[in-house]
Every structure is written in structure tokens, then in C-alpha cells.
C-alpha positions, 0 to 999 in steps of 0.5 A: 488547210494549213496557213501559209505565213507569207502571202503572195504578191497578188494576195497582198495587193488585193487586200488593204490590210495585208498591203499595209501590214507588208508596207506595200509589199516591202515585207515580201522581199526575200531577205531581211524584210525588216530592213526593207520595211524600214527603208521603204518608210524613209521616203514617206518619213521624208515627205511627212517631215518636210511637209509638217516637221517633227510633230507630223512625223510623231503624229504619223508614227501614232497613226501607223501604230494604230493602223499597224495593230489592226493590219497585223491582227488581220494578217495573223488571222489570215496567215498565222504566225506570231511575228511574221517577217512579211509584217513590216508596218511595225518597222515603219512606225518605229522608223517614223518615231525614231526620225521624229527626234530630228528635223529632216536631214539626209545624214541624220535620216541615214543615221536614224535608219541605222540606229533603229535597225541595230536596236530592233535587231539586238533588242535591249530590255525592255524591247526584248521583253515586249518581243517575247511577252506581248503578242498579237498585233499590239505586240508586233507593234510594241517592240518596234516602238520601244526600239524607236525610243532608244534609237530616237534618243540616240539620234537626238544625241548625234544631232546635238553632237553635230550641232556642238561641233558646228558651233565651235 
């Protein structure tokens, strides 16, 4: 039997690992699953950031990274592929890490979302290196964490520029 790279919604909602790998089904959207996964991370990021600030978001990113390595490996065992589109928990970890660079703010969260998506899509080095060379669940997660470091730095600079503008 050939493995199908995409689970059905029924399969995803019956398996905790697949449910998490697809971030509660966001990765099953028909177009641009990475964007949907990043978008689905935003309400969680807002709640975590509002409740515990930037440190809580950083801790959340670390926890999601660990869970994501496991869930991605289970997904690969069940459905195959190298970096299947429906697996979007990597975008969630990356989005959390990006947004940990700033205090919760609607404008900054939108900017952070956009920066992370751009960098995740275009993959500057070493993001591209990790995407091509590091495999399995760890590899699926790693390139998004590296992209988040770029996006978080950019978001931090945008925030600093906004604050500078307010002080003048």
C-alpha cells in the first residue's frame, strides 16, 4: 500500500500527533498550508503573550519545537514525504519565536506574521541549508526556527523604529 502524504480530516482529528502536526487541521487547508498554519498560531500567540509576555512565548516556542519534532516524525511514519505541506506545527513554533521579540501588539503581530512568512518562503542561508540538508522531524522544525530568528530580529528593529518615531 502506498502512503498518502495527506491525512483525511477524520484521521487528523482521531490522532493527537497528527492533530498537532497539522495544528488542529490548519495544515489540511487546500492552498498555502504554511500560511494557514502561521495564521492559526496567532490567536495562541496572542493569548500566551497576553498572559505571560515574551518569556512565555519563548517557552511556548521551545515546547512546540519539541512536540513538533515528535509529531512530525509520527506524521512521516504514517504518511511519508520529506517535509509534507500539511505539517504546519513548524510554522507555529516559528511564529511564536518571531513574536517573542516584541510585547503583544496587533500591528507588530501582523508585521511579525508577514516577516516570518516572507523569510520562511524565500529561505535565506542558513534556512535554505537546513531545509535541504536536515531531515526528519528535527529538520522540518529547524528551518522554521532559523527563519524565525531572522524574522524576530527584523520585528525587533521595526518595533525599535516605531518607538523612536514616537519619542521624537
